C-alpha positions in Angstrom: -10.2 13.4 -22.7 -8.4 12.9 -19.4 -10.4 12.3 -16.3 -10.0 14.9 -13.5 -7.7 14.1 -10.6 -9.7 12.9 -7.6 -6.8 12.8 -5.0 -6.7 15.6 -2.4 -2.9 15.6 -2.1 -0.1 15.3 -4.7 1.7 12.0 -5.1 5.5 11.4 -4.8 6.5 8.8 -7.3 8.9 6.3 -5.8 10.0 2.7 -6.0 10.7 1.6 -2.4 10.6 -2.0 -1.0 8.8 -2.5 2.3 7.8 -5.3 4.6 4.4 -5.6 6.2 2.2 -7.9 8.2 -1.5 -8.3 8.3 -3.1 -6.6 11.2 -4.3 -9.9 12.6 -0.8 -11.3 12.5 1.4 -8.6 14.0 4.6 -10.6 14.1 4.9 -13.3 11.4 4.7 -13.9 8.6 6.1 -10.8 7.1 5.3 -10.0 3.5 7.3 -8.0 0.9 5.9 -5.3 -1.3 7.0 -2.3 -3.3 5.6 1.2 -2.8 5.1 2.8 -6.3 3.9 6.2 -5.1 3.0 7.9 -1.9 1.0 10.9 -0.8 -0.1 12.4 2.5 -3.2 10.1 2.6 -1.9 6.8 1.2 0.2 4.8 -1.2 0.1 2.3 -4.1 1.6 -1.1 -3.3 2.7 -3.9 -5.6 2.6 -7.4 -3.9 2.8 -11.0 -5.0 -0.2 -12.0 -2.9 -3.7 -10.7 -3.0 -5.0 -8.1 -0.5 -8.7 -7.7 0.2 -10.6 -4.4 0.3 -10.9 -3.3 3.9 -8.0 -5.4 5.1 -5.5 -3.6 7.4 -1.8 -4.0 7.3 1.0 -2.9 9.6 4.2 -1.5 7.9 7.4 -2.9 9.4 9.7 -0.4 7.6 10.5 3.2 8.4 9.4 4.4 5.0 7.3 6.5 5.1 8.6 7.1 8.5 5.6 8.6 10.2 3.0 6.0 9.2 2.7 2.5 10.5 -0.7 1.2 9.5 -2.9 1.3 6.4 -6.2 0.0 5.1 -6.7 -1.5 1.6 -9.1 0.6 -0.5 -8.8 -1.4 -3.7 -6.8 -4.2 -5.1 -6.4 -5.7 -8.7 -4.4 -8.4 -10.4 -1.5 -6.9 -12.4 0.4 -8.7 -15.2 -0.5 -12.2 -14.0 2.4 -12.0 -11.6 1.6 -9.2 -9.1 -1.3 -7.4 -7.4 -1.5 -3.7 -7.2 -3.4 -2.1 -4.3 -4.3 1.4 -3.2 -4.0 1.9 0.6 -5.0 4.7 2.9 -2.9 5.6 5.9 -4.5 5.1 9.3 -3.4 7.6 11.9 
């Protein structure tokens, strides 16, 4: 049996590279990631480095154009090469 959807808003599936910085380091170094899906409230991000729950990041790209900051809600190791994290937009 499939579990019920817990998200408030539908997701748009995408595969879009982004750059981001940690909130505490707003200039350098920049990190690369890939957005796997996005909704009005947040997005899923693939990275090569670990992100911690509660950590804030600043997006350096214009995609999604109207959001610039997000907070990590969860993060897990994925395929021994990557990390996958769920982030919520901060308005």
